[in-house]
N, C-alpha and C positions, 0 to 999 in steps of 0.2 A: 763743392761751391755750387752747383746744380741745387744739390740738394737744400743747401742754405736757403738759396734766392727762391726755392719754392715756398718752403716754410717761410720766410719773412713776406712773402707774396700773399700768404694770405691771412696774414696778423691784422691788416685792416678790416677785415669782414666777421673776425670773432666777436661782434660785438652780440650781446644775450636779444633774443628771439622777444622776450617784453616787449623793446623799442617799437614793436610796432602798433603796439595797445596802448591806450592808457590807464591806469595813472602810473605805468612803471616806465615813463620816459627816462626816469633818472639811471638808468640802468645801461643806455645805450653810450655807444663810444666813439666818439667821431673825430675828427684829425685831429683834435685841440690837446688829446691824449698824447701826441707825439712830442708836447711837452717832456713829460715826465718819463716817457719809456721810448730810449733810443732804437729798444727792436722794432718797436710798431712803426716810428717815422722808417726806419730802414725798410719796411714794407710795402709804402705806397714806391719807392723807388725802386724795389724787386719786381714789381709789377713791370716797369719801363724795360725788364729784361727779359721778363715772363714773354711778352710783345713782340719780340725782336721779328722782322721779317724775313728771314734767313732759310730755307725750304733743303730739305736733306732729300731730294731725288728731282731728277728733272721732273719738271712741270709745264713751263710757259715755252719749253723747246719744241714740243708738238703743234704750238701753233706757228710755226717758223718752218723754213723753208730746210731745216736740220732734223724733223723728223715727225711720224705721225704716229697717232695711239691707234691701237686695235680694238679700244674699248669706246664702240660709238655713242656713248652717254658720255664720254670725256666732256669738260667745261669747257676746257682749251681747243678741242677739236670742234664744237657746236661753234665758241667763237670764232675761228680762222674759216668756218665755212658759213657764215653768212649771220648768226646768232649774237654779234657783240651789239650792246647798245649797253645807253646808259643808265638803266635798270638792270642789264643782265651782264656784270663786268666781271670777270675771273681774276682782271689785275688788278681792281679797285684796291687804295691802299687805305683810302677814308677812315674808314671807322676806329682800326685797329691802333691805327696812328696816332689819330686824336683821343683814343681813350689814352694810349701809353704817353700823352703829352700832359694831358689831364693830371696824371700821374706827379710825371715832374715839375710840373708848375706848383701843386699842390705841397711837392716836397720842399722845393726850393722857397716857397713864402714861407714856410717854417724852421728850415734847416738852422738859419742863425739862433735861433730863439731854444733848442734842443740842446740838454748837458748831455755831451757825447761822452763827458771825461769827467769826474772831477780833478783834477790834473788842467791847469790851463795848456802848458804845450802838446797834452794828446789829444785835448778837448778843438783844438784849434786844429791840430792836422787830420785828424777825423772830420772837422766839419770842411774844409779844405778840398779833402779825398772825395768826398760825396759829393760837395759841391760840383765839383770836377766832372764825376759821374753821370751829374745830373744832364752839365750842360753839355756833354760830348752826346749824351744819350739823346737829347732835344735835339741836335745838328744832325743825327743820323738819321730820326725818325722825320724830321723836316725833308732832308733829303729826299728819303724814298716816298715821301707826299710828292715832292715836287716831281719824281721822277715820272711817275703814275697818273698826276691829275694838270701838271702844268701846260700850257700852250698857247695859240692861239684863238682869241676873239674872232665874232664875224666883223670888227672893225678892225681886224690884225693886229691887234692889240698884243702882245708876249706876255702873258699874267700866270701868276705863277699859285698860291694857294693861300687860304687863311692865316695869318701869323697870328697866334693866338699866345700869347705868354704870361697871360695870367690865366689862373685858376676859376672854373664858373661854375655859379649855382644858377638856385630856380630864381635869383635875381638875375641875373644876367643877361644882357642881348645877344641873342646868337645870331643876331642878322648881321653878319662877319661882311666886309667887301674883301676881295681875293688883293694880297698884295700884289705887286708888280713882280714880273721872273726876276728882274736884278735886285728887286730890296729883299725878294727871298733869298738867292744866292748871298746876300750880303748877311742876313741874318744866321745862315747856316755857318758862312766863315766867323762870323761873331762868337756863336757859340761854339765853335770847334776850337777859336783861338784860347778863348777862358777855359776851358778843359784841359788845353795844352800849358797853360798859364800854372793850373794847379795841379797837375796830376803828372806823377814822373810817366817818365818818356815808356818805362816799361818796367812790370813789378817781380823784382830780382833779391839778393840779398848784400845788401848796399854794405859798403863800409864808409870808417867814419869820414872818411873824406870826402865822398859823396852827398854827404847831409847838405839839402838845400841852406844855402847861407841865410832865409828868411826863418827857419826854423833853428839852425843853430844860434842866433839874434834870440830865440824863447828860452834858451838853455839846452837845446836836446844836444848832446857833446858824446851821446853812446850810440853807435848806431844801429843796437838792438832794439831803442825805443823805436827809432825811423821803421824800423824792421816789424815793430808790431802793427803800425799804419798802413806800410806801403813796401811789405815784403814778398817776398816769393807764394806766399799763402794766398794773393788775392789776384794769383794770375788767373786769366779769363776774364775779369771785370775789364771795362772802359779804363783804356790808359793813352797818354799824350800820342803815341805812336798810331794809335786807332783814330783819334779825331784827326791827325794828319791825313790818314787815306779818304776820310769822309771830305775833307777837303779837294783830294786831288778828284777823287771820282765828281762829287758838284762841278767843279773846274772843267775837267773834258766833258761832261756832260752840256754845260754850258757854255762850252765854246765851242760844239758839233753843228755841223750844218743846220738843224732843225732848229737849233737856239741861238745861234748867232747874233741876235738882237740885242742878246742879256750883256755884251761890251766885254764879254770875258775874254780875256787872248789867251792863245795855245801858248802861250810862255810861262803863262799863270801856272796851268794843267803841267806842265814839265816843273815846275819849279817844286810842286809839292811834291809831286812824284821821285824828284831826285830826290830829296830831303829825306824819305825812306830808304833809296835804295844807296844814298852815301851811308847809312850807320850800318848798312854791311861789305864796304869797300866797294862799290861801284859794280859794274858790270863781274867781277870775277866772282862776286856773292853770289851769284846765283847758283841755287841747289841742282847738283846732277842727279836725282830723282825724284824734282820738282814735278814732273810731267806726269808722275805715278805715284804721287802723295798718298791714294787711299790704300794702296795694295798694302804696304806697312805698318795698318792702321792700330796695330797689336803691338807696337812700338811705344807708342803714343805713352803708355805708363811708365817708359823707360825718361822721361823728361821728368819724373817728377808732379807732383799737385799742379793742374792746371797747365802744366808745358806742352810744348810744341814740337815737331822736329823744323828743321832750317826755312822749309816752302811756306809756313805756315806763321801768317801775322795774328791770327784770329780765329780761333775754332768752335763748336759747339761740344758738349759733353760728348762722351763716347758712350756707345753704349752695346751688347753683344745680343745682335737679332740675327736673321735671313730676311728681314724686310723688303728690301731693293731686289733680293734676289730672288724673291717669292715673285715680287711685281716682275719682274724681266728676262732672268732665266727662260731661256727657249721650253716649248712644254715639254721635251722628252726629259729635263732635266725638274721637273715639278715645277716651272715657272709661268706665269701669263705673259709673257712676251708684249707687256705693254706696249714700252717706248723701241719703235721702229725706226732705226735712223733712214736717211733718205740716202736715195743714189747722190742726190745736189751736195748732200756733206762728204759723200765719198769720193767723188769726182774732184775734192777740194784739198784734200791731201794728195800734194807733190807725188814724184818719184823719188828715189834714193838718191839720187843722184842733183836732186834740189831743184830740177824742173818744171813747173805746171803739166798737166795731162795734156794738155793741149796744144804745146809745144811740140816739135817734131825733133827736137834733141833728146826731150823724155827719154824717148824709144820706150813709150807706152805700148801695150799690145793687149789691143782690145779682146783678144781669142786667150789672153791671160792676165785677165785685168786686174790682181791684188800679188802680180808676180814683182818683184824691186820696189815694193812701194815705202814711202815713208813708215817707219815700224811704230807711230802714233797710231796708225789706221789699225792695226793687229792688237793697239793696247787699247783701244777704244771701242770697236764696232767688232762685232760676231759676224765674218761672211762663210759662205757658202766653205765649208771643207774645214773651220775653223775648231779649232780643240776649245772645251769650256766645260767645266765643273772639277768636283773631286777627281772624277776618273779621267779627266782629259777626255772627254766623250766627244766625238766628230760630229759637228753638228749639219747636216743636209738640208739645204734651202730649197735647192732644185727641184722640179716637180718629178727627178725621177728619185727622191728619198722616200723612206719608209713609214715616215712615221708624222705627229702633227708641229712638227719642225718645219715643214713645206712649205713655201707662201701660199697663202691663202688658204691652205686645208681647213683649218676650223676656225670659224667667225668667234674673235676674242681672245683665242691662243694663240695661233699663228700668225706667222708677222706678214703683215701686207706689203711691204718693200725687198723682201728675202734681206733684211738684213735684223739683228739682232742686236740688243744694249749690252758694252762688256764696262764702258768706266763706271766708278763708282762701287761695280760690283766684288765681292769675293769669290775666288773660284772656289775657294774649300769649303763653300756653306753646301748646304745640302737640304732645301725646302719638302724634300718628301718626309711626308709624317712620322713615317716609321724610323726616321733616322732623325730628322731635323736638326741639321749640325750648322753650330751658328759660329760668328766669328765681328769680331768688334768693329764699329764703323764710327764714324764723326763726320758733321758739316764744316767745310771751310770756310769759315765767313768772308775771309779775306787773304787771297795768298801774294806771294811776292812777285809772283809770274804776272799776276793783275797790275800791280805796278809797273811792270819792266815794260808792259804793252800799254800800259796807259803813256808812259814817257816816250815809247817809240812813236807814239802816235802823236802826242804832240810836238815833242820836238820835230819832226820831219817836216809838220806842217809852221812849225815857227822859224825855223832853221834848214829847211833842207835836209836829205839823207844824212849826209855826212859833217851838218853842224852841233857844236858841243853848247851855246850858250857859255853859260857860266860852269860847265862842267866836264868832267874831262872824256865824255862817253857822248855818244850820238845815237841817232835812231839807227842808223846801220849795224854798230857794235852791238846793240841792243839785239837784234830780229838775226844777227849770225850767232850769238851766245845761245839763243835758244833753240834755232836751228841745229848747232853743234850739238846740244845737250840731246836732243832728240836723235842724232845721227845720219842728220840731211846734209849732204854735200861733202863728206869728211875724203873721198877719194878725187874729188878733182877741184877742191878747196873752195865748194861751192859757188859754181862758175855764173848759175843764174843770178845769184845775187851782188855778185861782181858785175856782172853786165847792167843792173838796172841801180844802183847807185848814184848815178848823176841825174837818176829822173825824180824830181816829189811824185809825179802821179804814179808810177808804176811802184814806187817805194809803198805810197798811201795804198794800192791794192795786196800789196803780199804784206804788208801790216795788218789790216784788216784780215786777209786769209790768215795767218798765223792766229791773231785773236779767236778769229771761227776757232780751229784747230783745238788750240789750248784751252778754252773755256767753253768749249762743247759741253754739254749737258748741265751745265753750272747755272742755268736760266741766265745768263748774259745776252743773247741770241735775240731777242724779242727786241729788248731794250735798244740795244745798237743798229738794228736793222731802222729804226724809229729817228737815233738821233743823228743817223747819218743820210736820214730821208731819202730812204733806199725803198723800192716797190716791195710791199708786203704781199704782192698776190703770185711771187715764183712757185706756180704750182710744184706738188712732193713729190718725185718721180723714185722708181722703183726698177728694180733688175728682176728677169723672170731668165732663169738658167734652164736651158731643155739638153737634151742630149740626141743626136742625128742617128743616119742608120747605122754609123761605123762607129757610133761612140763617143764620138769627142762634143765636149760641151759647146753650146751655144747660147751665148750673149745677147739678149735682148733689151734694150730699157724700156720700162715702161714710162711713158710722158707725162700720165696725170692720175698716181695714185692717189690722189688728193688736188681738188680744184679749190683755191682759196679765194673768197670775197670777201675781204677789205674794201674800203673808201676810201679815197683819196682824204680825207681829212683824219683819219684812223691814226695819221702818223701823229697825233695827239692823243691822247687817253680820256675822258670824259670826265665832269664832276657829279657825282650821283645825280641820277634823276627827282630821287625822294627829297634832296637836300636842295635841289635848285627851286623845286615847286614849295618847301618851305619857307626860304627866306629870299626875298625880293634883292638884295643887294650880291647876291651869289649869281652869276653870269657867267655861261655855260661857254665850252671852248665852241668853236664853229662843227656845225653840222651834226651836233649831237643833240 
């Protein structure tokens, strides 16, 4: 599927070079060629897939309290330490999202007139599916635009982004006004709903009884005909379930404190996320291995073409490499140690008994800080004494170590915080050029765990910790299931969770913390801090481990590994400076 999309994406550009010069203008191919060449038409839509915004490795995390980079030239590091500006914005989505939307709009304007098949029933089904993909993709690209660039202007108005719903050419008026935040949310929902109407919930092998009525009325009576258009071979493309996730993500963002003027209610986000959760049987459907979905990436091929394990709603293509290991393994394992988790994040992991380490009942021992901790800590972070790599090498980050794994031993290679990244990496990889062992990796674009956490957050705000709305489960039920999966509080029935289930405020803090842990290093934290209207300036902390004269290890917190320099107005991102200089109607967000 990945290769097909790439081939299709390049088709619109395969015009003869002679079209640059007269008199050979007749050799050029423009969008009108779509009418006679369905493959060429699909190329326009394929570009919207090529331009999807998902990242395969931690990037924005190093601009948060979860991590720092040991690469001093890293754009996110520079952003976090004072270089973020409207003309220097690593978080910008402006160009790629609008490029994708231009292709989508061109496609939607032509799709009705393209002959996708000589037979009417197939022509209709192909047209519907492709239109559904286009609307779903436009909703997704608009969501990422709104997340990056929506915000309050100097007069206090909550504004979104220009809603460009038609293709543009050299005759177009590019001086667009921004839509209100509420209008942008409404458009995302409208596009997503159209995708849901036109697309199957998922691509699979359908039976005769599962053929949609509207196609049965066209004479589609054999499931093989419907599978030809919407069968499992199309897994990996936009489907109805993905469009529902986009609605849930948008509603969660819009209901959050930074955007509450949008008018979106928490109940809305809970409703959309529960629609997905109910498809897997509610809370009981949580994948037992969902917290370490990346570990068994080799098994993805067992799920057939485009298939995914139970945790994954939508994923990128698989690739066999060791790129993330080259970047993030400790230097003794031939890595560059790029992403360094902070002490801030380490402290967020509770004890095995479920209590936060700040509470006396947790039994946290400052002199043995990694003992009896949440198992996710060892799964996601390499700390002093951890094993990593194909040979389970012991990684020593304390000052008594003998190689460049030691904290601050060598600039650009060693950890700055006393920790290295484990999550997303495959231990069997060996970046040593003499070995160069690789393993399968893939990007999880959407996970069920994210949907569970959306529901928990929204349900708690809407109905309190144990309220269920119209569903059979509560925020409390979801968080209990997630912590149970992680191995938290199994021996004491999670006493801490039980002690706070009557408090919306305490449950809110726990839900946010669980979200931080479960989704760490997947590029969520930066956006979460901002939508919660929290302080971006928490200094990144680390740990310095030394040995005293008796040989005992001493743990000293480094309070300011990296001091952050965000301004209050940066809770909202900027409109690109160059765009505001070109177009008078494009009003900048306050402060930028």
